[in-house]
Structure formats: structure tokens, C-alpha cells
C-alpha positions as CSV (number, residue, x, y, z in Angstrom):
1,X,184.4,81.6,-111.3
2,X,187.2,82.8,-109.0
3,X,186.5,80.4,-106.1
4,X,188.7,82.1,-103.6
5,X,186.7,85.4,-103.5
6,X,183.5,85.7,-101.6
7,X,181.0,88.6,-101.6
8,X,179.2,89.9,-98.5
9,X,176.5,92.5,-98.6
10,X,173.9,93.9,-96.2
11,X,170.2,93.6,-96.8
12,X,169.9,97.4,-97.3
13,X,171.7,97.0,-100.6
14,X,168.7,95.4,-102.2
15,X,170.8,93.0,-104.2
16,X,168.4,90.9,-106.3
17,X,167.7,87.4,-105.1
18,X,169.2,85.7,-108.1
19,X,172.7,86.9,-106.9
20,X,172.1,86.1,-103.2
21,X,171.5,82.4,-104.1
22,X,175.0,82.1,-105.6
23,X,177.4,80.0,-103.5
24,X,180.0,82.7,-103.0
25,X,177.5,85.5,-102.1
26,X,176.4,86.1,-98.5
27,X,174.1,88.7,-96.9
28,X,173.5,89.9,-93.4
29,X,170.1,91.3,-92.7
30,X,169.3,94.6,-90.9
31,X,166.9,94.4,-88.0
32,X,163.4,95.8,-87.5
33,X,162.5,96.3,-83.9
34,X,158.8,96.5,-82.8
35,X,157.6,96.7,-79.2
36,X,156.7,93.1,-79.1
37,X,159.4,91.4,-81.2
38,X,162.3,91.8,-83.6
39,X,162.5,90.8,-87.3
40,X,165.3,90.2,-89.7
41,X,165.0,92.4,-92.8
42,X,163.5,90.4,-95.7
43,X,163.9,87.1,-93.8
44,X,160.8,86.9,-91.6
45,X,159.0,90.1,-92.5
46,X,158.1,91.7,-95.9
47,X,157.9,95.3,-97.1
48,X,154.2,95.0,-97.5
49,X,153.8,93.9,-93.9
50,X,155.9,96.8,-92.7
51,X,154.0,99.4,-94.7
52,X,150.5,98.0,-93.7
53,X,151.3,98.5,-90.0
54,X,153.1,101.9,-90.2
55,X,150.0,103.8,-89.0
56,X,149.9,101.6,-85.8
57,X,153.6,101.5,-85.2
58,X,156.8,102.7,-86.8
59,X,159.5,100.2,-85.9
60,X,163.1,101.1,-85.3
61,X,165.7,99.7,-87.6
62,X,169.1,98.5,-86.4
63,X,172.4,97.1,-87.5
64,X,172.7,93.4,-88.5
65,X,173.0,91.2,-85.4
66,X,176.6,90.8,-84.3
67,X,176.3,87.0,-83.9
68,X,174.9,86.7,-87.4
69,X,177.8,88.7,-88.8
70,X,180.3,86.5,-86.9
71,X,178.6,83.3,-88.1
72,X,178.6,84.5,-91.7
73,X,182.3,85.5,-91.6
74,X,183.2,82.1,-90.1
75,X,181.4,80.4,-92.9
76,X,183.2,82.6,-95.5
77,X,186.6,81.9,-93.8
78,X,186.0,78.2,-94.0
79,X,185.7,78.3,-97.8
80,X,187.3,81.4,-99.1
81,X,190.6,83.3,-98.8
82,X,189.3,86.8,-99.8
83,X,186.0,88.7,-99.3
84,X,184.7,91.9,-100.7
85,X,182.2,93.5,-98.3
86,X,179.7,96.0,-99.6
87,X,177.5,98.1,-97.4
88,X,174.9,100.9,-97.6
89,X,176.2,104.4,-96.9
90,X,178.1,104.9,-93.6
91,X,176.4,108.3,-93.6
92,X,173.0,106.7,-93.2
93,X,173.8,103.5,-91.2
94,X,176.3,102.1,-88.7
95,X,176.5,98.8,-90.7
96,X,179.8,99.8,-92.4
97,X,181.4,100.3,-89.0
98,X,180.0,97.2,-87.5
99,X,181.3,95.1,-90.3
100,X,184.7,96.8,-90.1
101,X,185.0,95.8,-86.4
102,X,184.0,92.2,-87.1
103,X,186.4,91.9,-90.0
104,X,189.2,92.7,-87.6
105,X,188.5,89.4,-85.8
106,X,189.2,87.5,-89.0
107,X,192.8,88.3,-90.0
108,X,193.0,85.1,-92.0
109,X,190.6,86.7,-94.5
110,X,191.9,89.2,-97.0
111,X,189.1,91.7,-97.1
112,X,188.0,94.9,-98.8
113,X,185.3,96.9,-97.1
114,X,183.5,99.2,-99.5
115,X,181.3,102.1,-98.4
116,X,179.0,102.7,-101.4
117,X,177.9,106.1,-100.1
118,X,174.5,105.1,-101.3
119,X,171.3,103.2,-100.4
120,X,169.1,100.5,-101.8
121,X,169.7,99.3,-105.3
122,X,172.3,102.0,-105.9
123,X,174.4,100.3,-103.2
124,X,173.3,96.9,-104.6
125,X,174.7,97.9,-108.1
126,X,178.1,97.6,-106.5
127,X,177.3,94.1,-105.3
128,X,176.1,93.1,-108.7
129,X,179.2,94.6,-110.3
130,X,181.5,92.8,-107.8
131,X,179.8,89.5,-108.5
132,X,180.3,89.9,-112.3
133,X,184.0,90.9,-111.9
134,X,184.6,87.9,-109.6
135,X,182.9,85.7,-112.3
136,X,185.2,87.1,-114.9
137,X,188.2,85.9,-112.9
138,X,189.7,89.4,-112.2
139,X,192.3,89.7,-109.4
140,X,191.1,90.9,-106.0
141,X,192.8,94.3,-106.2
142,X,191.5,95.0,-109.7
143,X,187.9,94.2,-108.6
144,X,188.1,96.6,-105.7
145,X,189.6,99.3,-107.9
146,X,186.8,99.0,-110.5
147,X,184.1,99.1,-107.8
148,X,185.6,102.2,-106.2
149,X,185.7,103.9,-109.6
150,X,182.0,103.1,-110.1
151,X,180.8,104.6,-106.8
152,X,180.8,108.3,-107.8
153,X,179.0,107.3,-111.1
154,X,176.2,105.4,-109.4
155,X,173.0,107.2,-108.4
156,X,169.5,106.6,-107.2
157,X,166.9,109.4,-107.3
158,X,163.7,109.0,-105.4
159,X,160.6,110.8,-104.4
160,X,158.3,110.0,-101.5
161,X,154.7,110.7,-100.8
162,X,155.6,112.3,-97.4
163,X,158.8,113.2,-95.6
164,X,157.2,112.1,-92.3
165,X,159.0,108.8,-92.1
166,X,162.4,110.0,-93.1
167,X,162.0,112.6,-90.4
168,X,160.8,110.1,-87.7
169,X,163.7,107.8,-88.5
170,X,166.2,110.6,-88.3
171,X,167.3,110.0,-91.9
172,X,166.2,113.3,-93.3
173,X,169.8,114.5,-93.8
174,X,170.1,117.7,-95.9
175,X,166.4,117.5,-96.9
176,X,165.2,119.1,-93.6
177,X,165.0,122.6,-94.9
178,X,161.9,121.6,-96.9
179,X,159.9,120.5,-93.9
180,X,158.3,123.9,-93.2
181,X,157.3,124.5,-96.8
182,X,154.1,123.9,-98.7
183,X,152.8,120.4,-98.5
184,X,152.5,120.2,-102.3
185,X,156.2,120.7,-102.7
186,X,157.8,117.3,-103.3
187,X,161.6,116.9,-103.3
188,X,163.6,114.6,-105.4
189,X,166.2,113.1,-103.1
190,X,169.5,111.4,-103.6
191,X,172.8,110.7,-101.7
192,X,175.6,113.2,-101.9
193,X,179.3,112.5,-102.0
194,X,179.3,111.9,-98.2
195,X,176.4,109.4,-98.6
196,X,173.8,111.6,-96.9
197,X,170.4,112.4,-98.3
198,X,170.0,115.8,-100.0
199,X,167.5,117.5,-102.2
200,X,168.4,117.3,-105.9
201,X,165.4,119.3,-107.1
202,X,161.8,120.1,-106.1
203,X,158.5,119.8,-107.9
204,X,154.9,120.7,-107.3
205,X,153.1,117.5,-106.5
206,X,154.1,113.8,-106.5
207,X,153.5,113.2,-110.2
208,X,155.7,116.1,-111.2
209,X,158.5,114.9,-108.9
210,X,158.3,111.4,-110.4
211,X,158.6,112.9,-113.9
212,X,161.8,114.6,-112.6
213,X,163.2,111.2,-111.7
214,X,163.1,110.3,-115.4
215,X,164.7,113.5,-116.4
216,X,167.6,113.0,-114.0
217,X,168.2,109.5,-115.2
218,X,168.4,110.7,-118.8
219,X,170.8,113.4,-117.8
220,X,173.1,110.8,-116.2
221,X,173.2,108.4,-119.1
222,X,176.7,108.4,-120.5
223,X,177.5,109.1,-124.1
224,X,180.1,106.3,-124.0
225,X,180.5,103.3,-121.7
226,X,178.2,100.7,-120.2
227,X,175.4,101.4,-117.7
228,X,172.5,99.7,-116.1
229,X,169.3,100.9,-114.6
230,X,166.8,100.1,-111.8
231,X,163.3,100.9,-110.7
232,X,162.6,100.6,-107.0
233,X,159.3,101.1,-105.2
234,X,157.4,100.9,-101.9
235,X,153.7,100.7,-102.4
236,X,153.9,102.6,-105.7
237,X,153.6,99.6,-108.1
238,X,151.7,101.4,-110.8
239,X,154.1,104.4,-111.0
240,X,157.0,101.9,-111.0
241,X,155.6,99.9,-113.8
242,X,155.1,103.0,-115.9
243,X,158.7,104.1,-115.2
244,X,160.0,100.6,-116.1
245,X,158.2,100.7,-119.4
246,X,159.5,104.2,-120.1
247,X,163.1,103.1,-119.5
248,X,162.6,99.8,-121.5
249,X,161.4,101.8,-124.6
250,X,164.3,104.3,-124.2
251,X,167.0,101.7,-123.6
252,X,165.8,98.4,-125.1
253,X,169.3,96.9,-124.9
254,X,170.1,97.9,-121.3
255,X,169.7,95.7,-118.2
256,X,166.9,97.2,-116.0
257,X,166.3,95.8,-112.5
258,X,162.9,96.1,-110.9
259,X,162.0,95.4,-107.3
260,X,160.4,96.6,-104.1
261,X,162.8,98.1,-101.6
262,X,163.8,96.1,-98.5
263,X,161.4,96.2,-95.5
264,X,164.0,98.1,-93.4
265,X,164.3,100.8,-96.0
266,X,160.5,101.1,-96.3
267,X,160.3,102.0,-92.6
268,X,162.1,105.2,-93.5
269,X,160.4,106.1,-96.8
270,X,156.8,105.1,-96.0
271,X,154.4,104.1,-98.8
272,X,154.6,105.9,-102.1
273,X,158.3,105.7,-102.8
274,X,159.5,105.6,-106.4
275,X,163.2,105.4,-107.1
276,X,165.2,105.2,-110.3
277,X,168.8,104.2,-110.3
278,X,171.7,104.2,-112.7
279,X,175.2,102.7,-112.5
280,X,177.9,103.7,-115.1
281,X,180.8,101.2,-115.2
């Protein structure tokens, strides 16, 4: 391993736990703010707890705590010379800008701040890729170049049971044109080149929209080159397991990640989210 390079991600990237436990990988949690107290994303609250209380209260989500960012960067600076910082889309969160400002206070660290223009595991794919490239011993500049090349070839497509929570959280992006349409019309959503939600396609009913997710993944599988896949869900375990089995049968030799989305992200999707992701690299 290249011991001089650290990796820092935010919790909205949904990087799998097996990477977060590595000695050169660090994470800063987003915040969930309820009327009575605040929680750290994935640290002292789970996605199930968030979803089970949404009818009573929809919490606000916020940037990682400034002191936690500072403490984390201090720890990195004590042990590493370089750090690659990967965040969810700047078009959906101020986390990218917050980390940019904090990095300015650490001139002793050579840093590369990467805006994935994506969310959830699609942002997390860049963290996984960065970790692998660090493990391979590549130079800092080469790692950054490869990650940036992968960003436009990384996608997550998702459908939600209702647009209510995206609307309440102000994260509706370019999907808002659908709000006045028939309730049975379910959009398939992704992030555009600016990292903002947009409607990829529409389907009648939730099951049809979930079928569209599979079609879109198949359309994005490259003829040549390596790729990996992911299944993400929020209170849609049965549909997620079916999608995972489908992808396993189609691509038995491809790495497929499977996990619930982070609590902070589930605030904005509500229950019933199914997402399928692909990274070509």
C-alpha cells in the first residue's frame, strides 16, 4: 500500500464498511437534525430508524460538523502527506464546499478534492476506486486522473415510491415538472452532468419503473473494459434482492455491491427507494 496517501469521503457516498475500516480511509458523517436532538449519519442513527419516524417528523440534513472535519484532517496530517477527498455532488450538497474551505487550513497536506457529481453508491464507487488505486501503488496525480476519467462513466438510476420527500427536502432538481402529473407515473431519476437530479424516463407504476432500472443498467454496460455494479435500497429489500439476483445471473463474474442507503439520504428518498449503480473504469 502507498502509505503516504489517505482517502477521505463523506457518509453520503455510501462507501461499504469494509473500506471504511482500513487505516488510510476516513469518513466525515453528515448530520440529521430533529427538533429534540442531532444525529451523526450512520454513527448514532440507522436508516431504519429514520424511515420509521418519517410520518411523525422529517428531519433536516446538514453538512458534516466543522469540528469533526478539522479533527479528521488533523489526524490525516499527522500520518499522511497526501489526501484524496471524495464527496457527493456539489449540486445536491454543500459538503464539497465545506471540505474545500477546511482543506485550505492544511497547506501541509497535498490534497485533491473530487466532486463526484453523484450521490450514494455512485459517489462511493469513486472512493472504492481510489482505494484500489492507492493499494496498487499508483502516483497521486495518476490516481486523481483515473478517478476524474471515471466520473462521467458512473451512474446510479433510482425510483422512489413517492416524490414527497425529495420535494420536502428541496432536492427535487429537474424532476419537479412531474409533480402535477398522474400519481401512477413514476420517474426513474439519476444525476446529470452538473450533479443535479433529473428524470431519465417515466413508467406507469412502481414495478414498471423498477424494471426500467434494469434496462438502463444493461444499456450502460460497456462492450469492453471493466465495470462494477451496485444495488441500493431504502425499505425495499424484496425488490433489491430480486434486482441483485438478476444482476448476478447476468454478470456472474462482476463485483456487485448491495447495501441500504445512508440514513441522511433516506430522509430525502423516503421508504421504497430502489437504486442500481454502475461504474465503468
